[in-house]
N, CA, C and O atoms as CSV, one atom per row, in Angstrom:
chain,resi,resn,atom,element,x,y,z
A,1,UNK,N,N,0.836,-1.178,0.000
A,1,UNK,CA,C,0.000,0.000,0.000
A,1,UNK,C,C,0.877,1.235,0.000
A,1,UNK,O,O,2.076,1.165,0.269
A,2,UNK,N,N,0.267,2.361,-0.304
A,2,UNK,CA,C,0.994,3.596,-0.283
A,2,UNK,C,C,1.607,3.956,-1.626
A,2,UNK,O,O,1.808,5.139,-1.899
A,3,UNK,N,N,1.910,2.989,-2.471
A,3,UNK,CA,C,2.486,3.253,-3.781
A,3,UNK,C,C,1.394,3.680,-4.735
A,3,UNK,O,O,0.338,3.051,-4.792
A,4,UNK,N,N,1.636,4.750,-5.494
A,4,UNK,CA,C,0.636,5.235,-6.446
A,4,UNK,C,C,0.611,4.298,-7.649
A,4,UNK,O,O,1.639,4.031,-8.272
A,5,UNK,N,N,-0.587,3.807,-7.961
A,5,UNK,CA,C,-0.782,2.927,-9.101
A,5,UNK,C,C,-1.861,3.538,-9.972
A,5,UNK,O,O,-2.903,3.964,-9.475
A,6,UNK,N,N,-1.613,3.582,-11.267
A,6,UNK,CA,C,-2.598,4.148,-12.185
A,6,UNK,C,C,-3.899,3.364,-12.119
A,6,UNK,O,O,-3.889,2.136,-12.030
A,7,UNK,N,N,-5.013,4.075,-12.163
A,7,UNK,CA,C,-6.327,3.436,-12.148
A,7,UNK,C,C,-6.523,2.687,-13.461
A,7,UNK,O,O,-6.330,3.264,-14.532
A,8,UNK,N,N,-6.901,1.417,-13.398
A,8,UNK,CA,C,-7.163,0.663,-14.623
A,8,UNK,C,C,-8.289,1.293,-15.444
A,8,UNK,O,O,-9.087,2.076,-14.930
A,9,UNK,N,N,-8.336,0.940,-16.715
A,9,UNK,CA,C,-9.346,1.507,-17.617
A,9,UNK,C,C,-10.764,1.203,-17.148
A,9,UNK,O,O,-11.671,1.999,-17.390
A,10,UNK,N,N,-10.978,0.062,-16.478
A,10,UNK,CA,C,-12.306,-0.308,-16.000
A,10,UNK,C,C,-12.405,0.002,-14.513
A,10,UNK,O,O,-12.139,-0.854,-13.669
A,11,UNK,N,N,-12.789,1.227,-14.206
A,11,UNK,CA,C,-12.884,1.607,-12.803
A,11,UNK,C,C,-13.559,2.951,-12.624
A,11,UNK,O,O,-14.030,3.568,-13.579
A,12,UNK,N,N,-13.594,3.384,-11.386
A,12,UNK,CA,C,-14.265,4.639,-11.046
A,12,UNK,C,C,-13.616,5.205,-9.790
A,12,UNK,O,O,-13.097,4.460,-8.958
A,13,UNK,N,N,-13.648,6.519,-9.663
A,13,UNK,CA,C,-13.189,7.201,-8.453
A,13,UNK,C,C,-14.388,7.944,-7.880
A,13,UNK,O,O,-15.068,8.684,-8.591
A,14,UNK,N,N,-14.641,7.743,-6.592
A,14,UNK,CA,C,-15.768,8.388,-5.914
A,14,UNK,C,C,-15.207,9.222,-4.771
A,14,UNK,O,O,-14.540,8.699,-3.878
A,15,UNK,N,N,-15.482,10.525,-4.807
A,15,UNK,CA,C,-14.981,11.420,-3.764
A,15,UNK,C,C,-15.738,11.205,-2.459
A,15,UNK,O,O,-16.938,10.931,-2.465
A,16,UNK,N,N,-15.033,11.330,-1.352
A,16,UNK,CA,C,-15.639,11.263,-0.022
A,16,UNK,C,C,-16.326,12.604,0.240
A,16,UNK,O,O,-15.745,13.657,-0.025
A,17,UNK,N,N,-17.548,12.575,0.754
A,17,UNK,CA,C,-18.301,13.814,1.005
A,17,UNK,C,C,-17.607,14.704,2.035
A,17,UNK,O,O,-17.893,15.899,2.107
A,18,UNK,N,N,-16.705,14.142,2.828
A,18,UNK,CA,C,-15.981,14.938,3.820
A,18,UNK,C,C,-14.861,15.755,3.201
A,18,UNK,O,O,-14.304,16.635,3.856
A,19,UNK,N,N,-14.522,15.475,1.944
A,19,UNK,CA,C,-13.445,16.207,1.288
A,19,UNK,C,C,-12.083,15.812,1.834
A,19,UNK,O,O,-11.869,14.666,2.230
A,20,UNK,N,N,-11.176,16.760,1.852
A,20,UNK,CA,C,-9.851,16.514,2.397
A,20,UNK,C,C,-9.006,15.539,1.598
A,20,UNK,O,O,-8.092,14.921,2.146
A,21,UNK,N,N,-9.295,15.392,0.314
A,21,UNK,CA,C,-8.506,14.493,-0.519
A,21,UNK,C,C,-8.842,13.024,-0.374
A,21,UNK,O,O,-8.119,12.168,-0.886
A,22,UNK,N,N,-9.946,12.715,0.329
A,22,UNK,CA,C,-10.338,11.311,0.520
A,22,UNK,C,C,-11.152,10.833,-0.685
A,22,UNK,O,O,-11.946,11.582,-1.253
A,23,UNK,N,N,-10.937,9.572,-1.061
A,23,UNK,CA,C,-11.689,9.006,-2.181
A,23,UNK,C,C,-11.699,7.486,-2.092
A,23,UNK,O,O,-10.874,6.872,-1.417
A,24,UNK,N,N,-12.657,6.907,-2.794
A,24,UNK,CA,C,-12.753,5.462,-2.973
A,24,UNK,C,C,-12.511,5.184,-4.444
A,24,UNK,O,O,-13.147,5.791,-5.306
A,25,UNK,N,N,-11.612,4.284,-4.733
A,25,UNK,CA,C,-11.399,3.851,-6.117
A,25,UNK,C,C,-11.955,2.443,-6.249
A,25,UNK,O,O,-11.756,1.591,-5.383
A,26,UNK,N,N,-12.645,2.224,-7.336
A,26,UNK,CA,C,-13.182,0.901,-7.655
A,26,UNK,C,C,-12.547,0.477,-8.970
A,26,UNK,O,O,-12.653,1.184,-9.972
A,27,UNK,N,N,-11.901,-0.656,-8.969
A,27,UNK,CA,C,-11.279,-1.123,-10.203
A,27,UNK,C,C,-11.494,-2.622,-10.370
A,27,UNK,O,O,-11.501,-3.382,-9.402
A,28,UNK,N,N,-11.667,-3.022,-11.617
A,28,UNK,CA,C,-11.847,-4.430,-11.942
A,28,UNK,C,C,-10.524,-5.037,-12.347
A,28,UNK,O,O,-9.748,-4.440,-13.093
A,29,UNK,N,N,-10.283,-6.222,-11.848
A,29,UNK,CA,C,-9.098,-6.996,-12.218
A,29,UNK,C,C,-9.613,-8.361,-12.675
A,29,UNK,O,O,-9.579,-9.344,-11.935
A,30,UNK,N,N,-10.090,-8.385,-13.923
A,30,UNK,CA,C,-10.751,-9.579,-14.453
A,30,UNK,C,C,-9.840,-10.803,-14.469
A,30,UNK,O,O,-10.307,-11.922,-14.260
A,31,UNK,N,N,-8.556,-10.603,-14.713
A,31,UNK,CA,C,-7.638,-11.750,-14.732
A,31,UNK,C,C,-7.577,-12.441,-13.380
A,31,UNK,O,O,-7.339,-13.646,-13.302
A,32,UNK,N,N,-7.795,-11.667,-12.301
A,32,UNK,CA,C,-7.782,-12.224,-10.949
A,32,UNK,C,C,-9.181,-12.558,-10.443
A,32,UNK,O,O,-9.331,-13.169,-9.386
A,33,UNK,N,N,-10.217,-12.154,-11.204
A,33,UNK,CA,C,-11.599,-12.423,-10.806
A,33,UNK,C,C,-12.054,-11.608,-9.609
A,33,UNK,O,O,-12.857,-12.074,-8.800
A,34,UNK,N,N,-11.534,-10.373,-9.495
A,34,UNK,CA,C,-11.896,-9.538,-8.350
A,34,UNK,C,C,-12.156,-8.096,-8.761
A,34,UNK,O,O,-11.684,-7.616,-9.791
A,35,UNK,N,N,-12.923,-7.429,-7.916
A,35,UNK,CA,C,-13.033,-5.969,-7.954
A,35,UNK,C,C,-12.250,-5.493,-6.740
A,35,UNK,O,O,-12.353,-6.079,-5.662
A,36,UNK,N,N,-11.477,-4.448,-6.908
A,36,UNK,CA,C,-10.688,-3.917,-5.803
A,36,UNK,C,C,-11.258,-2.567,-5.400
A,36,UNK,O,O,-11.389,-1.662,-6.224
A,37,UNK,N,N,-11.595,-2.444,-4.118
A,37,UNK,CA,C,-12.041,-1.179,-3.545
A,37,UNK,C,C,-10.862,-0.652,-2.743
A,37,UNK,O,O,-10.384,-1.317,-1.824
A,38,UNK,N,N,-10.394,0.535,-3.087
A,38,UNK,CA,C,-9.243,1.079,-2.375
A,38,UNK,C,C,-9.562,2.462,-1.834
A,38,UNK,O,O,-10.236,3.262,-2.484
A,39,UNK,N,N,-9.067,2.729,-0.636
A,39,UNK,CA,C,-9.263,4.012,0.031
A,39,UNK,C,C,-8.029,4.867,-0.200
A,39,UNK,O,O,-6.895,4.422,-0.021
A,40,UNK,N,N,-8.280,6.108,-0.602
A,40,UNK,CA,C,-7.174,7.008,-0.925
A,40,UNK,C,C,-7.283,8.285,-0.123
A,40,UNK,O,O,-8.380,8.775,0.148
A,41,UNK,N,N,-6.138,8.817,0.252
A,41,UNK,CA,C,-6.046,10.140,0.867
A,41,UNK,C,C,-5.021,10.890,0.034
A,41,UNK,O,O,-3.830,10.582,0.063
A,42,UNK,N,N,-5.501,11.877,-0.707
A,42,UNK,CA,C,-4.692,12.556,-1.710
A,42,UNK,C,C,-4.167,11.508,-2.688
A,42,UNK,O,O,-4.958,10.861,-3.374
A,43,UNK,N,N,-2.857,11.330,-2.765
A,43,UNK,CA,C,-2.304,10.377,-3.726
A,43,UNK,C,C,-1.725,9.139,-3.040
A,43,UNK,O,O,-0.857,8.463,-3.592
A,44,UNK,N,N,-2.212,8.850,-1.834
A,44,UNK,CA,C,-1.697,7.715,-1.074
A,44,UNK,C,C,-2.825,6.710,-0.824
A,44,UNK,O,O,-3.881,7.070,-0.304
A,45,UNK,N,N,-2.594,5.463,-1.195
A,45,UNK,CA,C,-3.546,4.393,-0.907
A,45,UNK,C,C,-3.395,4.010,0.559
A,45,UNK,O,O,-2.298,3.692,1.018
A,46,UNK,N,N,-4.509,4.042,1.289
A,46,UNK,CA,C,-4.455,3.749,2.722
A,46,UNK,C,C,-5.065,2.401,3.088
A,46,UNK,O,O,-4.959,1.967,4.235
A,47,UNK,N,N,-5.705,1.732,2.125
A,47,UNK,CA,C,-6.273,0.414,2.394
A,47,UNK,C,C,-7.003,-0.128,1.179
A,47,UNK,O,O,-7.458,0.631,0.324
A,48,UNK,N,N,-7.111,-1.449,1.111
A,48,UNK,CA,C,-7.818,-2.078,-0.004
A,48,UNK,C,C,-8.661,-3.246,0.487
A,48,UNK,O,O,-8.401,-3.843,1.531
A,49,UNK,N,N,-9.682,-3.546,-0.313
A,49,UNK,CA,C,-10.491,-4.747,-0.126
A,49,UNK,C,C,-10.646,-5.364,-1.505
A,49,UNK,O,O,-11.047,-4.688,-2.453
A,50,UNK,N,N,-10.330,-6.645,-1.617
A,50,UNK,CA,C,-10.494,-7.372,-2.875
A,50,UNK,C,C,-11.779,-8.180,-2.756
A,50,UNK,O,O,-11.887,-9.067,-1.910
A,51,UNK,N,N,-12.749,-7.869,-3.606
A,51,UNK,CA,C,-14.056,-8.517,-3.567
A,51,UNK,C,C,-14.145,-9.494,-4.737
A,51,UNK,O,O,-13.975,-9.108,-5.894
A,52,UNK,N,N,-14.412,-10.760,-4.426
A,52,UNK,CA,C,-14.557,-11.772,-5.475
A,52,UNK,C,C,-15.703,-11.383,-6.404
A,52,UNK,O,O,-16.737,-10.892,-5.953
A,53,UNK,N,N,-15.514,-11.605,-7.694
A,53,UNK,CA,C,-16.528,-11.222,-8.683
A,53,UNK,C,C,-17.904,-11.770,-8.330
A,53,UNK,O,O,-18.908,-11.089,-8.541
A,54,UNK,N,N,-17.969,-12.991,-7.795
A,54,UNK,CA,C,-19.276,-13.577,-7.470
A,54,UNK,C,C,-19.928,-12.901,-6.262
A,54,UNK,O,O,-21.123,-13.087,-6.032
A,55,UNK,N,N,-19.167,-12.118,-5.483
A,55,UNK,CA,C,-19.730,-11.399,-4.336
A,55,UNK,C,C,-20.156,-9.963,-4.677
A,55,UNK,O,O,-20.830,-9.308,-3.882
A,56,UNK,N,N,-19.764,-9.482,-5.854
A,56,UNK,CA,C,-20.096,-8.109,-6.243
A,56,UNK,C,C,-21.611,-7.882,-6.340
A,56,UNK,O,O,-22.075,-6.827,-5.907
A,57,UNK,N,N,-22.410,-8.817,-6.885
A,57,UNK,CA,C,-23.860,-8.570,-6.925
A,57,UNK,C,C,-24.461,-8.325,-5.537
A,57,UNK,O,O,-25.360,-7.495,-5.406
A,58,UNK,N,N,-23.996,-9.018,-4.510
A,58,UNK,CA,C,-24.507,-8.789,-3.150
A,58,UNK,C,C,-24.125,-7.392,-2.660
A,58,UNK,O,O,-24.922,-6.731,-1.994
A,59,UNK,N,N,-22.917,-6.941,-2.983
A,59,UNK,CA,C,-22.484,-5.597,-2.609
A,59,UNK,C,C,-23.338,-4.548,-3.314
A,59,UNK,O,O,-23.790,-3.588,-2.690
A,60,UNK,N,N,-23.558,-4.731,-4.608
A,60,UNK,CA,C,-24.387,-3.796,-5.381
A,60,UNK,C,C,-25.816,-3.787,-4.841
A,60,UNK,O,O,-26.426,-2.725,-4.721
A,61,UNK,N,N,-26.350,-4.961,-4.515
A,61,UNK,CA,C,-27.717,-5.039,-3.969
A,61,UNK,C,C,-27.801,-4.295,-2.638
A,61,UNK,O,O,-28.775,-3.583,-2.393
A,62,UNK,N,N,-26.797,-4.449,-1.776
A,62,UNK,CA,C,-26.808,-3.750,-0.490
A,62,UNK,C,C,-26.793,-2.235,-0.688
A,62,UNK,O,O,-27.514,-1.513,0.000
A,63,UNK,N,N,-25.979,-1.755,-1.620
A,63,UNK,CA,C,-25.927,-0.316,-1.899
A,63,UNK,C,C,-27.247,0.179,-2.497
A,63,UNK,O,O,-27.750,1.236,-2.118
A,64,UNK,N,N,-27.795,-0.590,-3.424
A,64,UNK,CA,C,-29.049,-0.215,-4.072
A,64,UNK,C,C,-30.203,-0.203,-3.084
A,64,UNK,O,O,-31.002,0.733,-3.070
A,65,UNK,N,N,-30.294,-1.239,-2.257
A,65,UNK,CA,C,-31.373,-1.308,-1.267
A,65,UNK,C,C,-31.250,-0.180,-0.240
A,65,UNK,O,O,-32.258,0.397,0.170
A,66,UNK,N,N,-30.041,0.131,0.169
A,66,UNK,CA,C,-29.835,1.227,1.107
A,66,UNK,C,C,-30.225,2.560,0.506
A,66,UNK,O,O,-30.844,3.391,1.171
A,67,UNK,N,N,-29.867,2.765,-0.742
A,67,UNK,CA,C,-30.231,3.998,-1.437
A,67,UNK,C,C,-31.740,4.100,-1.594
A,67,UNK,O,O,-32.321,5.151,-1.326
A,68,UNK,N,N,-32.378,3.023,-2.025
A,68,UNK,CA,C,-33.836,3.020,-2.187
A,68,UNK,C,C,-34.532,3.232,-0.853
A,68,UNK,O,O,-35.528,3.953,-0.784
A,69,UNK,N,N,-34.028,2.621,0.194
A,69,UNK,CA,C,-34.610,2.787,1.523
A,69,UNK,C,C,-34.529,4.228,1.992
A,69,UNK,O,O,-35.446,4.721,2.649
A,70,UNK,N,N,-33.444,4.905,1.662
A,70,UNK,CA,C,-33.295,6.311,2.022
A,70,UNK,C,C,-34.323,7.176,1.335
A,70,UNK,O,O,-34.877,8.093,1.941
A,71,UNK,N,N,-34.582,6.891,0.069
A,71,UNK,CA,C,-35.590,7.652,-0.656
A,71,UNK,C,C,-36.980,7.357,-0.120
A,71,UNK,O,O,-37.815,8.257,-0.035
A,72,UNK,N,N,-37.238,6.105,0.243
A,72,UNK,CA,C,-38.529,5.740,0.815
A,72,UNK,C,C,-38.732,6.479,2.131
A,72,UNK,O,O,-39.813,7.013,2.377
A,73,UNK,N,N,-37.712,6.517,2.976
A,73,UNK,CA,C,-37.802,7.221,4.253
A,73,UNK,C,C,-38.011,8.710,4.048
A,73,UNK,O,O,-38.811,9.326,4.752
A,74,UNK,N,N,-37.293,9.303,3.082
A,74,UNK,CA,C,-37.434,10.726,2.785
A,74,UNK,C,C,-38.834,11.040,2.287
A,74,UNK,O,O,-39.436,12.032,2.697
A,75,UNK,N,N,-39.356,10.191,1.400
A,75,UNK,CA,C,-40.699,10.408,0.856
A,75,UNK,C,C,-41.736,10.327,1.954
A,75,UNK,O,O,-42.689,11.106,1.962
A,76,UNK,N,N,-41.567,9.386,2.893
A,76,UNK,CA,C,-42.512,9.246,4.010
A,76,UNK,C,C,-42.484,10.489,4.893
A,76,UNK,O,O,-43.535,10.950,5.340
A,77,UNK,N,N,-41.291,11.040,5.151
A,77,UNK,CA,C,-41.199,12.247,5.990
A,77,UNK,C,C,-41.855,13.426,5.306
A,77,UNK,O,O,-42.535,14.219,5.957
A,78,UNK,N,N,-41.661,13.557,3.981
A,78,UNK,CA,C,-42.260,14.671,3.241
A,78,UNK,C,C,-43.775,14.556,3.246
A,78,UNK,O,O,-44.472,15.549,3.459
A,79,UNK,N,N,-44.300,13.340,3.012
A,79,UNK,CA,C,-45.759,13.162,2.963
A,79,UNK,C,C,-46.390,13.364,4.339
A,79,UNK,O,O,-47.581,13.660,4.436
A,80,UNK,N,N,-45.593,13.205,5.410
A,80,UNK,CA,C,-46.092,13.398,6.763
A,80,UNK,C,C,-45.860,14.820,7.259
A,80,UNK,O,O,-46.157,15.158,8.404
A,81,UNK,N,N,-45.315,15.648,6.357
A,81,UNK,CA,C,-45.080,17.036,6.724
A,81,UNK,C,C,-43.792,17.249,7.479
A,81,UNK,O,O,-43.614,18.299,8.096
A,82,UNK,N,N,-42.859,16.257,7.452
A,82,UNK,CA,C,-41.606,16.384,8.193
A,82,UNK,C,C,-40.486,16.745,7.399
A,82,UNK,O,O,-39.379,16.880,7.919
């Protein structure tokens, strides 16, 4: 960790809402059968998680369900006048 590695062509960088140079990089490594989630602070990698390709749908479902649940909760508060 800590060594700067170019982001592969199949990936994404997501900024942390707190700012301060924090970000999450998502990159696919098809030859290894994994997606790599890495935490960055400015140009330094501070940690990684290698997710097996077969586990990615569960991760996506958890993110999608959480996002949908947030909208459902927001809609309920608005309809209740909150």
